[in-house]
N, CA, C, O and the ligand as a Tripos MOL2 file, in Angstrom:
@<TRIPOS>MOLECULE
protein
  225   223    57     0     0
PROTEIN
NO_CHARGES

@<TRIPOS>ATOM
      1 N          75.4150  118.2850  108.8010 N.3       1 MET1
      2 CA         75.5260  119.0680  109.9510 C.3       1 MET1
      3 C          77.0280  119.0870  110.3980 C.2       1 MET1
      4 O          77.6860  118.0470  110.3870 O.2       1 MET1
      5 N          77.5360  120.2400  110.7770 N.am      2 GLU2
      6 CA         78.9010  120.3270  111.2270 C.3       2 GLU2
      7 C          78.8750  120.3910  112.7750 C.2       2 GLU2
      8 O          78.1410  121.1820  113.3680 O.2       2 GLU2
      9 N          79.6860  119.5470  113.3930 N.am      3 SER3
     10 CA         79.8190  119.6300  114.8740 C.3       3 SER3
     11 C          80.9240  120.8580  115.2730 C.2       3 SER3
     12 O          82.0580  120.9260  114.8000 O.2       3 SER3
     13 N          80.4330  121.6620  116.0940 N.am      4 ILE4
     14 CA         81.3760  122.6890  116.4820 C.3       4 ILE4
     15 C          81.8420  122.3400  117.9630 C.2       4 ILE4
     16 O          81.0240  122.1610  118.8650 O.2       4 ILE4
     17 N          83.0980  122.2650  118.1300 N.am      5 ARG5
     18 CA         83.7480  121.7920  119.3690 C.3       5 ARG5
     19 C          84.5220  122.9550  119.9550 C.2       5 ARG5
     20 O          84.9130  123.9050  119.2770 O.2       5 ARG5
     21 N          84.7180  122.8200  121.2640 N.am      6 CYS6
     22 CA         85.5470  123.8640  121.8600 C.3       6 CYS6
     23 C          86.9940  123.6760  121.5990 C.2       6 CYS6
     24 O          87.5130  122.5670  121.7290 O.2       6 CYS6
     25 N          87.6610  124.7260  121.2360 N.am      7 SER7
     26 CA         89.0290  124.5300  120.8710 C.3       7 SER7
     27 C          90.0120  124.3150  121.8690 C.2       7 SER7
     28 O          91.1820  124.0550  121.5880 O.2       7 SER7
     29 N          89.5580  124.4190  123.0810 N.am      8 ASN8
     30 CA         90.3600  124.1650  124.2710 C.3       8 ASN8
     31 C          90.3010  122.6390  124.8090 C.2       8 ASN8
     32 O          91.3190  121.9570  124.9280 O.2       8 ASN8
     33 N          89.0510  122.1930  125.1100 N.am      9 CYS9
     34 CA         88.7090  120.9930  125.7500 C.3       9 CYS9
     35 C          87.9620  120.0310  124.8200 C.2       9 CYS9
     36 O          87.6800  118.8940  125.1990 O.2       9 CYS9
     37 N          87.6510  120.4740  123.6400 N.am     10 ASN10
     38 CA         86.9310  119.6380  122.6370 C.3      10 ASN10
     39 C          85.5500  119.1950  122.9630 C.2      10 ASN10
     40 O          85.0290  118.2650  122.3470 O.2      10 ASN10
     41 N          84.8930  119.8900  123.9950 N.am     11 LYS11
     42 CA         83.6010  119.6130  124.3160 C.3      11 LYS11
     43 C          82.6990  120.0070  123.0960 C.2      11 LYS11
     44 O          83.0140  121.0160  122.4650 O.2      11 LYS11
     45 N          81.6190  119.2970  122.7250 N.am     12 LEU12
     46 CA         80.7290  119.5380  121.7330 C.3      12 LEU12
     47 C          79.9090  120.7030  122.1440 C.2      12 LEU12
     48 O          79.2150  120.6140  123.1570 O.2      12 LEU12
     49 N          79.9370  121.8780  121.3770 N.am     13 LEU13
     50 CA         79.1850  123.0100  121.6340 C.3      13 LEU13
     51 C          77.8350  123.1110  121.0670 C.2      13 LEU13
     52 O          76.8530  123.3510  121.7690 O.2      13 LEU13
     53 N          77.7810  122.9200  119.7320 N.am     14 PHE14
     54 CA         76.5550  122.8230  118.9860 C.3      14 PHE14
     55 C          76.8240  122.2310  117.6300 C.2      14 PHE14
     56 O          77.9580  122.0170  117.2000 O.2      14 PHE14
     57 N          75.5780  121.9540  116.9100 N.am     15 LYS15
     58 CA         75.7500  121.5030  115.5150 C.3      15 LYS15
     59 C          75.0320  122.4570  114.7020 C.2      15 LYS15
     60 O          74.0110  123.0110  115.1100 O.2      15 LYS15
     61 N          75.5390  122.6660  113.5530 N.am     16 VAL16
     62 CA         74.9560  123.6940  112.6220 C.3      16 VAL16
     63 C          75.1380  123.2570  111.1760 C.2      16 VAL16
     64 O          76.1810  122.7510  110.7630 O.2      16 VAL16
     65 N          74.0410  123.4880  110.4220 N.am     17 GLU17
     66 CA         74.0370  123.3930  108.9620 C.3      17 GLU17
     67 C          74.8580  124.5130  108.4610 C.2      17 GLU17
     68 O          74.5180  125.6430  108.8100 O.2      17 GLU17
     69 N          75.8780  124.3760  107.7020 N.am     18 PHE18
     70 CA         76.7660  125.5660  107.3300 C.3      18 PHE18
     71 C          75.9390  126.5870  106.5510 C.2      18 PHE18
     72 O          76.1380  127.7910  106.7130 O.2      18 PHE18
     73 N          75.0240  126.1280  105.7170 N.am     19 MET19
     74 CA         74.2640  127.1540  104.9750 C.3      19 MET19
     75 C          73.3630  128.0860  105.9350 C.2      19 MET19
     76 O          72.9040  129.1780  105.5990 O.2      19 MET19
     77 N          73.2000  127.4880  107.1380 N.am     20 ALA20
     78 CA         72.3130  128.3180  108.1390 C.3      20 ALA20
     79 C          72.9900  129.3220  108.8960 C.2      20 ALA20
     80 O          72.3440  129.9800  109.7120 O.2      20 ALA20
     81 N          74.2150  129.5240  108.7270 N.am     21 MET21
     82 CA         74.9700  130.4510  109.6100 C.3      21 MET21
     83 C          75.7070  131.4510  108.7250 C.2      21 MET21
     84 O          76.3120  131.1370  107.7000 O.2      21 MET21
     85 N          75.6050  132.6340  109.1960 N.am     22 HIS22
     86 CA         76.3730  133.7140  108.4940 C.3      22 HIS22
     87 C          77.0370  134.5260  109.6220 C.2      22 HIS22
     88 O          76.5750  134.6370  110.7580 O.2      22 HIS22
     89 N          78.1660  135.0720  109.1760 N.am     23 GLY23
     90 CA         79.0080  135.9870  110.1190 C.3      23 GLY23
     91 C          79.6390  135.0810  111.2300 C.2      23 GLY23
     92 O          80.2010  134.0130  110.9880 O.2      23 GLY23
     93 N          79.4890  135.6050  112.4290 N.am     24 ARG24
     94 CA         80.2600  134.9480  113.5170 C.3      24 ARG24
     95 C          79.2730  134.6320  114.6500 C.2      24 ARG24
     96 O          78.2010  135.2250  114.7730 O.2      24 ARG24
     97 N          79.7160  133.6270  115.4980 N.am     25 ILE25
     98 CA         79.0760  133.2190  116.6570 C.3      25 ILE25
     99 C          80.0300  133.1330  117.7290 C.2      25 ILE25
    100 O          81.0590  132.4880  117.5250 O.2      25 ILE25
    101 N          79.8270  133.7320  118.9310 N.am     26 GLU26
    102 CA         80.7460  133.6100  119.9990 C.3      26 GLU26
    103 C          79.8700  132.8080  121.1050 C.2      26 GLU26
    104 O          78.7760  133.1960  121.5130 O.2      26 GLU26
    105 N          80.5140  131.6580  121.5110 N.am     27 ILE27
    106 CA         79.8670  130.7260  122.4030 C.3      27 ILE27
    107 C          80.7660  130.3860  123.5620 C.2      27 ILE27
    108 O          81.9330  130.0890  123.3060 O.2      27 ILE27
    109 N          80.3610  130.3990  124.7700 N.am     28 LYS28
    110 CA         81.1230  130.1230  125.9370 C.3      28 LYS28
    111 C          81.0860  128.6150  126.1740 C.2      28 LYS28
    112 O          79.9760  128.0850  126.1810 O.2      28 LYS28
    113 N          82.0880  127.9210  126.3550 N.am     29 CYS29
    114 CA         82.1950  126.4980  126.6290 C.3      29 CYS29
    115 C          81.6950  126.3090  128.0710 C.2      29 CYS29
    116 O          82.2060  126.8690  129.0420 O.2      29 CYS29
    117 N          80.6700  125.4870  128.1190 N.am     30 GLY30
    118 CA         80.3090  125.0600  129.5900 C.3      30 GLY30
    119 C          81.1600  124.3180  130.4570 C.2      30 GLY30
    120 O          80.9930  124.2770  131.6760 O.2      30 GLY30
    121 N          82.0840  123.7240  129.8380 N.am     31 ARG31
    122 CA         83.0680  122.8170  130.5680 C.3      31 ARG31
    123 C          84.3230  123.7330  131.1620 C.2      31 ARG31
    124 O          84.5800  123.8460  132.3610 O.2      31 ARG31
    125 N          84.9930  124.3130  130.1550 N.am     32 CYS32
    126 CA         86.0970  125.0800  130.5850 C.3      32 CYS32
    127 C          86.0310  126.5170  130.6540 C.2      32 CYS32
    128 O          86.9250  127.1880  131.1700 O.2      32 CYS32
    129 N          84.8470  127.0670  130.0750 N.am     33 GLY33
    130 CA         84.6890  128.5540  130.1940 C.3      33 GLY33
    131 C          85.3220  129.3270  129.0470 C.2      33 GLY33
    132 O          85.2350  130.5550  129.0510 O.2      33 GLY33
    133 N          85.9370  128.7080  128.0910 N.am     34 LEU34
    134 CA         86.6010  129.4080  126.9700 C.3      34 LEU34
    135 C          85.5620  129.9750  126.0960 C.2      34 LEU34
    136 O          84.5590  129.3100  125.8370 O.2      34 LEU34
    137 N          85.7440  131.2370  125.5940 N.am     35 TYR35
    138 CA         84.8760  131.7860  124.6330 C.3      35 TYR35
    139 C          85.3690  131.3680  123.2320 C.2      35 TYR35
    140 O          86.4480  131.7640  122.7900 O.2      35 TYR35
    141 N          84.5720  130.5830  122.5770 N.am     36 ASN36
    142 CA         84.9140  130.1510  121.1540 C.3      36 ASN36
    143 C          84.4030  131.0990  120.1460 C.2      36 ASN36
    144 O          83.2180  131.4240  120.2220 O.2      36 ASN36
    145 N          85.1210  131.5660  119.2450 N.am     37 ASP37
    146 CA         84.7230  132.4870  118.2070 C.3      37 ASP37
    147 C          84.6480  131.7340  116.8930 C.2      37 ASP37
    148 O          85.6670  131.4800  116.2500 O.2      37 ASP37
    149 N          83.4750  131.3900  116.5120 N.am     38 VAL38
    150 CA         83.2010  130.4680  115.3360 C.3      38 VAL38
    151 C          82.7470  131.3490  114.1480 C.2      38 VAL38
    152 O          81.7680  132.0850  114.2700 O.2      38 VAL38
    153 N          83.4100  131.2800  113.0770 N.am     39 ARG39
    154 CA         83.1330  132.0590  111.7920 C.3      39 ARG39
    155 C          82.4860  130.9830  110.7810 C.2      39 ARG39
    156 O          82.8630  129.8130  110.7040 O.2      39 ARG39
    157 N          81.4650  131.5540  110.0280 N.am     40 SER40
    158 CA         80.7270  130.7610  109.0950 C.3      40 SER40
    159 C          81.7510  130.3010  108.0240 C.2      40 SER40
    160 O          81.6010  129.2130  107.4680 O.2      40 SER40
    161 N          82.7920  131.1210  107.7320 N.am     41 ALA41
    162 CA         83.7030  130.5830  106.5970 C.3      41 ALA41
    163 C          84.4090  129.3200  107.0810 C.2      41 ALA41
    164 O          84.6990  128.4170  106.2960 O.2      41 ALA41
    165 N          84.6590  129.2740  108.2800 N.am     42 GLU42
    166 CA         85.3900  128.0780  108.8500 C.3      42 GLU42
    167 C          84.5950  126.8210  108.6790 C.2      42 GLU42
    168 O          85.1360  125.7780  108.3100 O.2      42 GLU42
    169 N          83.2460  126.9150  108.9570 N.am     43 ILE43
    170 CA         82.3310  125.8610  108.8380 C.3      43 ILE43
    171 C          82.1610  125.5050  107.4290 C.2      43 ILE43
    172 O          82.1190  124.3180  107.1040 O.2      43 ILE43
    173 N          82.0620  126.4330  106.5800 N.am     44 GLN44
    174 CA         81.7990  126.1480  105.1530 C.3      44 GLN44
    175 C          83.0290  125.4320  104.5000 C.2      44 GLN44
    176 O          82.8990  124.5220  103.6810 O.2      44 GLN44
    177 N          84.1960  125.9040  104.9180 N.am     45 SER45
    178 CA         85.4330  125.2390  104.3430 C.3      45 SER45
    179 C          85.5530  123.7280  104.9550 C.2      45 SER45
    180 O          86.0190  122.7980  104.2970 O.2      45 SER45
    181 N          85.1110  123.6080  106.1960 N.am     46 LYS46
    182 CA         85.1050  122.2730  106.8060 C.3      46 LYS46
    183 C          84.1520  121.4410  106.1250 C.2      46 LYS46
    184 O          84.4460  120.2640  105.9190 O.2      46 LYS46
    185 N          82.9850  121.9300  105.7300 N.am     47 ALA47
    186 CA         81.9020  121.1810  105.0950 C.3      47 ALA47
    187 C          82.4360  120.7000  103.6150 C.2      47 ALA47
    188 O          82.2450  119.5650  103.1810 O.2      47 ALA47
    189 N          83.0570  121.6260  102.9860 N.am     48 ASN48
    190 CA         83.6620  121.4430  101.6140 C.3      48 ASN48
    191 C          84.5820  120.3590  101.6990 C.2      48 ASN48
    192 O          84.5930  119.4440  100.8750 O.2      48 ASN48
    193 N          85.4600  120.4480  102.8060 N.am     49 ARG49
    194 CA         86.5060  119.4640  102.8760 C.3      49 ARG49
    195 C          85.9660  118.1230  103.1140 C.2      49 ARG49
    196 O          86.4640  117.1530  102.5440 O.2      49 ARG49
    197 N          84.9200  117.9990  103.9680 N.am     50 ASP50
    198 CA         84.2040  116.7580  104.2760 C.3      50 ASP50
    199 C          83.5940  116.1270  102.9860 C.2      50 ASP50
    200 O          83.6960  114.9250  102.7420 O.2      50 ASP50
    201 N          82.9940  116.9600  102.2270 N.am     51 ALA51
    202 CA         82.3400  116.5220  101.0520 C.3      51 ALA51
    203 C          83.2760  115.9740  100.0450 C.2      51 ALA51
    204 O          82.9000  115.0590   99.3130 O.2      51 ALA51
    205 N          84.4330  116.4540   99.9600 N.am     52 THR52
    206 CA         85.4000  116.0230   98.9220 C.3      52 THR52
    207 C          86.0570  114.6410   99.4590 C.2      52 THR52
    208 O          86.6990  113.9240   98.6910 O.2      52 THR52
    209 N          85.8750  114.3370  100.7070 N.am     53 ASN53
    210 CA         86.2480  113.0230  101.2430 C.3      53 ASN53
    211 C          85.2160  111.9540  101.1240 C.2      53 ASN53
    212 O          85.5030  110.7740  101.3280 O.2      53 ASN53
    213 N          84.0660  112.3340  100.8090 N.am     54 GLU54
    214 CA         82.8940  111.3220  100.6520 C.3      54 GLU54
    215 C          83.1400  110.4320   99.4190 C.2      54 GLU54
    216 O          83.3450  111.0110   98.3520 O.2      54 GLU54
    217 N          83.1420  109.1580   99.4500 N.am     55 PRO55
    218 CA         83.3180  108.3770   98.2780 C.3      55 PRO55
    219 C          82.1330  108.4570   97.2810 C.2      55 PRO55
    220 O          80.9920  108.3300   97.7270 O.2      55 PRO55
    221 N          82.3280  108.6490   96.0250 N.am     56 GLY56
    222 CA         81.3030  108.6900   95.1230 C.3      56 GLY56
    223 C          80.8900  110.1630   94.9350 C.2      56 GLY56
    224 O          79.9770  110.4550   94.1620 O.2      56 GLY56
    225 ZN         86.0490  123.8680  126.6400 Zn       57 ZN57
@<TRIPOS>BOND
     1     1     2 1
     2     2     3 1
     3     3     4 2
     4     3     5 am
     5     5     6 1
     6     6     7 1
     7     7     8 2
     8     7     9 am
     9     9    10 1
    10    10    11 1
    11    11    12 2
    12    11    13 am
    13    13    14 1
    14    14    15 1
    15    15    16 2
    16    15    17 am
    17    17    18 1
    18    18    19 1
    19    19    20 2
    20    19    21 am
    21    21    22 1
    22    22    23 1
    23    23    24 2
    24    23    25 am
    25    25    26 1
    26    26    27 1
    27    27    28 2
    28    27    29 am
    29    29    30 1
    30    30    31 1
    31    31    32 2
    32    31    33 am
    33    33    34 1
    34    34    35 1
    35    35    36 2
    36    35    37 am
    37    37    38 1
    38    38    39 1
    39    39    40 2
    40    39    41 am
    41    41    42 1
    42    42    43 1
    43    43    44 2
    44    43    45 am
    45    45    46 1
    46    46    47 1
    47    47    48 2
    48    47    49 am
    49    49    50 1
    50    50    51 1
    51    51    52 2
    52    51    53 am
    53    53    54 1
    54    54    55 1
    55    55    56 2
    56    55    57 am
    57    57    58 1
    58    58    59 1
    59    59    60 2
    60    59    61 am
    61    61    62 1
    62    62    63 1
    63    63    64 2
    64    63    65 am
    65    65    66 1
    66    66    67 1
    67    67    68 2
    68    67    69 am
    69    69    70 1
    70    70    71 1
    71    71    72 2
    72    71    73 am
    73    73    74 1
    74    74    75 1
    75    75    76 2
    76    75    77 am
    77    77    78 1
    78    78    79 1
    79    79    80 2
    80    79    81 am
    81    81    82 1
    82    82    83 1
    83    83    84 2
    84    83    85 am
    85    85    86 1
    86    86    87 1
    87    87    88 2
    88    87    89 am
    89    89    90 1
    90    90    91 1
    91    91    92 2
    92    91    93 am
    93    93    94 1
    94    94    95 1
    95    95    96 2
    96    95    97 am
    97    97    98 1
    98    98    99 1
    99    99   100 2
   100    99   101 am
   101   101   102 1
   102   102   103 1
   103   103   104 2
   104   103   105 am
   105   105   106 1
   106   106   107 1
   107   107   108 2
   108   107   109 am
   109   109   110 1
   110   110   111 1
   111   111   112 2
   112   111   113 am
   113   113   114 1
   114   114   115 1
   115   115   116 2
   116   115   117 am
   117   117   118 1
   118   118   119 1
   119   119   120 2
   120   119   121 am
   121   121   122 1
   122   122   123 1
   123   123   124 2
   124   123   125 am
   125   125   126 1
   126   126   127 1
   127   127   128 2
   128   127   129 am
   129   129   130 1
   130   130   131 1
   131   131   132 2
   132   131   133 am
   133   133   134 1
   134   134   135 1
   135   135   136 2
   136   135   137 am
   137   137   138 1
   138   138   139 1
   139   139   140 2
   140   139   141 am
   141   141   142 1
   142   142   143 1
   143   143   144 2
   144   143   145 am
   145   145   146 1
   146   146   147 1
   147   147   148 2
   148   147   149 am
   149   149   150 1
   150   150   151 1
   151   151   152 2
   152   151   153 am
   153   153   154 1
   154   154   155 1
   155   155   156 2
   156   155   157 am
   157   157   158 1
   158   158   159 1
   159   159   160 2
   160   159   161 am
   161   161   162 1
   162   162   163 1
   163   163   164 2
   164   163   165 am
   165   165   166 1
   166   166   167 1
   167   167   168 2
   168   167   169 am
   169   169   170 1
   170   170   171 1
   171   171   172 2
   172   171   173 am
   173   173   174 1
   174   174   175 1
   175   175   176 2
   176   175   177 am
   177   177   178 1
   178   178   179 1
   179   179   180 2
   180   179   181 am
   181   181   182 1
   182   182   183 1
   183   183   184 2
   184   183   185 am
   185   185   186 1
   186   186   187 1
   187   187   188 2
   188   187   189 am
   189   189   190 1
   190   190   191 1
   191   191   192 2
   192   191   193 am
   193   193   194 1
   194   194   195 1
   195   195   196 2
   196   195   197 am
   197   197   198 1
   198   198   199 1
   199   199   200 2
   200   199   201 am
   201   201   202 1
   202   202   203 1
   203   203   204 2
   204   203   205 am
   205   205   206 1
   206   206   207 1
   207   207   208 2
   208   207   209 am
   209   209   210 1
   210   210   211 1
   211   211   212 2
   212   211   213 am
   213   213   214 1
   214   214   215 1
   215   215   216 2
   216   215   217 am
   217   217   218 1
   218   218   219 1
   219   219   220 2
   220   219   221 am
   221   221   222 1
   222   222   223 1
   223   223   224 2
@<TRIPOS>SUBSTRUCTURE
     1 MET1         2 RESIDUE 1 A MET
     2 GLU2         6 RESIDUE 1 A GLU
     3 SER3        10 RESIDUE 1 A SER
     4 ILE4        14 RESIDUE 1 A ILE
     5 ARG5        18 RESIDUE 1 A ARG
     6 CYS6        22 RESIDUE 1 A CYS
     7 SER7        26 RESIDUE 1 A SER
     8 ASN8        30 RESIDUE 1 A ASN
     9 CYS9        34 RESIDUE 1 A CYS
    10 ASN10       38 RESIDUE 1 A ASN
    11 LYS11       42 RESIDUE 1 A LYS
    12 LEU12       46 RESIDUE 1 A LEU
    13 LEU13       50 RESIDUE 1 A LEU
    14 PHE14       54 RESIDUE 1 A PHE
    15 LYS15       58 RESIDUE 1 A LYS
    16 VAL16       62 RESIDUE 1 A VAL
    17 GLU17       66 RESIDUE 1 A GLU
    18 PHE18       70 RESIDUE 1 A PHE
    19 MET19       74 RESIDUE 1 A MET
    20 ALA20       78 RESIDUE 1 A ALA
    21 MET21       82 RESIDUE 1 A MET
    22 HIS22       86 RESIDUE 1 A HIS
    23 GLY23       90 RESIDUE 1 A GLY
    24 ARG24       94 RESIDUE 1 A ARG
    25 ILE25       98 RESIDUE 1 A ILE
    26 GLU26      102 RESIDUE 1 A GLU
    27 ILE27      106 RESIDUE 1 A ILE
    28 LYS28      110 RESIDUE 1 A LYS
    29 CYS29      114 RESIDUE 1 A CYS
    30 GLY30      118 RESIDUE 1 A GLY
    31 ARG31      122 RESIDUE 1 A ARG
    32 CYS32      126 RESIDUE 1 A CYS
    33 GLY33      130 RESIDUE 1 A GLY
    34 LEU34      134 RESIDUE 1 A LEU
    35 TYR35      138 RESIDUE 1 A TYR
    36 ASN36      142 RESIDUE 1 A ASN
    37 ASP37      146 RESIDUE 1 A ASP
    38 VAL38      150 RESIDUE 1 A VAL
    39 ARG39      154 RESIDUE 1 A ARG
    40 SER40      158 RESIDUE 1 A SER
    41 ALA41      162 RESIDUE 1 A ALA
    42 GLU42      166 RESIDUE 1 A GLU
    43 ILE43      170 RESIDUE 1 A ILE
    44 GLN44      174 RESIDUE 1 A GLN
    45 SER45      178 RESIDUE 1 A SER
    46 LYS46      182 RESIDUE 1 A LYS
    47 ALA47      186 RESIDUE 1 A ALA
    48 ASN48      190 RESIDUE 1 A ASN
    49 ARG49      194 RESIDUE 1 A ARG
    50 ASP50      198 RESIDUE 1 A ASP
    51 ALA51      202 RESIDUE 1 A ALA
    52 THR52      206 RESIDUE 1 A THR
    53 ASN53      210 RESIDUE 1 A ASN
    54 GLU54      214 RESIDUE 1 A GLU
    55 PRO55      218 RESIDUE 1 A PRO
    56 GLY56      222 RESIDUE 1 A GLY
    57 ZN57       225 GROUP 0 **** ****
C-alpha cells in the first residue's frame, strides 16, 4: 500500500494499492484545504522504487 500525503502539509490523505488506481484522483486536504492532484503513474513509480529498495 502506498501512503498518499498532502504536498503542502504532509497530512496523510489516504492509502491505495497502486494496482487499484487508474487515472487521476483529486482530493482536498482536510487540514490545509489544498487540492492534491494524484496520478496513478506517480503511485506506480513510487511503488516500483520502494520495491527496488527491499532487501532480497
Ligand atoms: Zn494539507
